[in-house]
N, C-alpha and C positions, 0 to 999 in steps of 0.2 A: 407701408410702411407709418408709423407714428415718427411725428419732426419735431423735435424743439423749438420752442416759437420764443424769445425773450424780446419783451414789448419798453421800451427806448422812453421816455417820458425828460428831455435835456432843458432844464428852468437857470437862468441869472434870477440872483436876490433883487440888479436893480432894473430898472424900467426907464427908458426915456421920454418915451407918449404917455404910455399908462403907470403912474407911479404904482408903487408894490402890488401889479397886475398877480401875478402868479397868485399871491396870498390872500389879496382881495375877496371880500366877502362878495359871493353872486350866489341868489337864489338864495340865502341862508344859508351856506357853506365856505370857505375860501375858493378860489377859482379851481386850483390844478386837483381839489381835494374830487372836483365830476368826471376829469377823463381817468382819473386814478379809479374810481367807481365801478366806471366803463370798462378798464382794460379787468380790473378783476372780475369780471361776471363772463369774459371771452372762455370756453371750454381750452381753444385748442392753445392760448398761450400760459405758459411755462410759470416765468420767470417775469414779472414787473420790476425794471429798473428805474429810477431815478435820477442824474449826473444833475449833480446842483453846488452850490456855492452859500447857498441861505442857508443859514444859522435858521431863519424862521421855518425855512421847510423842512430841514433836516428834524426840529423838532417834534411838526408837527407832524411828521412819517414814522418817529419813533410811537409816538402818541397814537393812533391814529391805525395806524397801516403795520405793524409788524412783523406780515409775511412778505412785505416790501422791501429792497433793496436799493439800500445809500450808499452811491458815490461820490463820495465830493472831489469837486472838480479842479485838478490842479490848477497853481498861481496861473502858469504861463497858457491854460489854456482859458481864462477870464475872462478877457478883454473882446467886447463886443464887435469887433473886427474880425476876429479869429473865425475861421471858417466851419458848419458844421461839422461838413467831414471830417473835422480833424477833433472837434469832440468826440463825435463816435464812435472814429477808428481808435477814442484810448479807453470808451466805453465796452467797443466787441475784444479790444487786445484783455480784457479781467472776466467779464462772463462767457463762457463757452454755449454753443448755440447752435441749434442746424441755419435756424434762418435770425431777423432780426427785425421785429415792427419798430416802425418810429413815426412819433405822432406829438402830439405839442398841447400844452394845459392851455391853452390858447383856444382847442379849438371843445368845448364842451361841452356841443348839442349832438356831437359826435355818440352816435349809439352802438349801444355789443351787437346788438342783432347785424348792423352791418359792416362793423370791424369783423365782427367769427365769418359772415360770410361773403366777406373778401380774402380771405386766411384759408378760407377753405376751396374756394376758386379755383385761388392761386396754387396751393396744394395739388389738389387735385389736375394741374395742366401741367406742373413740373416734369419735367424743365423745357416745355415747347417757347415757357413761360420764362426770363431768369428771373426777372424781378415785377413786384409791384409798384405805381403810385398814385396816388388816387384824385380823381379827375373830379369839376363840373362841367355840363354840356352849356352850351353856350348856343342861341340862334337868335346874332344881334348881327345888323350889319358895323361890317368892321373896319379900318381904314386906317390906311399908314400916315406915319407924320408927311409923307410927300402927297396927301390927299390920293390915295388911288386905294380900288378897293381891296379889299384881302377876301375877301369869304364870299360875295357876289358880283352879280354883272348889273351896276346900276344903269342899265336900258332897258332890263326886264326889271319891273318890280315886283317880283317874287313879295307873296308873303311871310312875315318875321321866322312862323313857324314853319315854313316851308323849307324854309333856307337849309344846305347842307349842315350837320353840328361841324364845332370845331369845338376845340375842349381846350379847357386851362389848368395845370397845376395846381389843386388845392392847399399844398404838402398835409392835408390831414391825416395823408397814412403813407408807408413806406412800406414795401414789405424784399429784404434781402440780403443777402449770404456775407460775410465779411471778406469770403475772395474777391468778390466784386469792391467793393468798397476800397480796399488795397489795391487791387489792378485797372481801375479806371477812374480810382481818388470822386465816386460818385458813387450815391441810391440807386441810381436809375440805372440796368445795363444795358445792355445787346439786345435783349427784346422782354422789351417789358408788356406787360399788361396793365391797360391802361383801367384803373377800373371807377365807377360812375359814383358819384355819392350823390343825393339828391341836394338841392342850393339849399335846402333851410339846414341840413343838417352840417355843411361846412363852411357855415359863419364863425370867420378869425377875426380874433378878437388884437388889434392891432393900434387903437387910436381910441381913445373915448368914446365916441359915437359909437362903437364899431360893440365895446362893452355896452353901453345902453341896451341899445336892439340885442343881441345877446342874452341878453338877461330877459327880458321883456317877452322874446321867443320863448326861450327854451321853460318860463314859468307857464307860456301856453301849450309845449310841447307835451311836457311833464308837468305836471301840475299837482302829483303827487309824489313830487321829485324835490317841489320846491318846497323850501322850509318860513 
């Protein structure tokens, strides 16, 4: 069965910690262009949708990405404290699709190959799994705030590569149905597939240092795309 998959990229115009990051130059292109280029390369994605309150983003999408759908975010969803799930539900209510894939402009190293592989693996196993979310494997010694070992026995000093892996939700990609978002008010369902993404692709831009590191890695990983 052929499913429709709408990819959603939510973006706000303003950013507190990295001003203007979504449309700031990143290795020769505005940052958000990188993830849009990636999504447009994925055969399983039937529609790319940008939800934004940014006139800059809207103007650039109209100029460079005529096949991308732009939804102007309503005023009541523009505050930074609004839960992302509320924003996503507003988008899902306007864009019909069997599944929705959500990612961020701040994951510019995420490759089309990785995204496409994740979609294919999930759809092949649906409905065994009801949702997908991206994770990063950690094999380090973790402790909680009370100095209690989380994932290791301090009395047995295993090499870190021999520790049982623990996984961090990396926000690179989520795949879900509208019904899950409505029923659970969450992108992650009852039977999620944890999709492991390589650490170098899972770079997320949250602060200025992240931007500089991600840009350096992008030019090293994809020199043919850096302008």
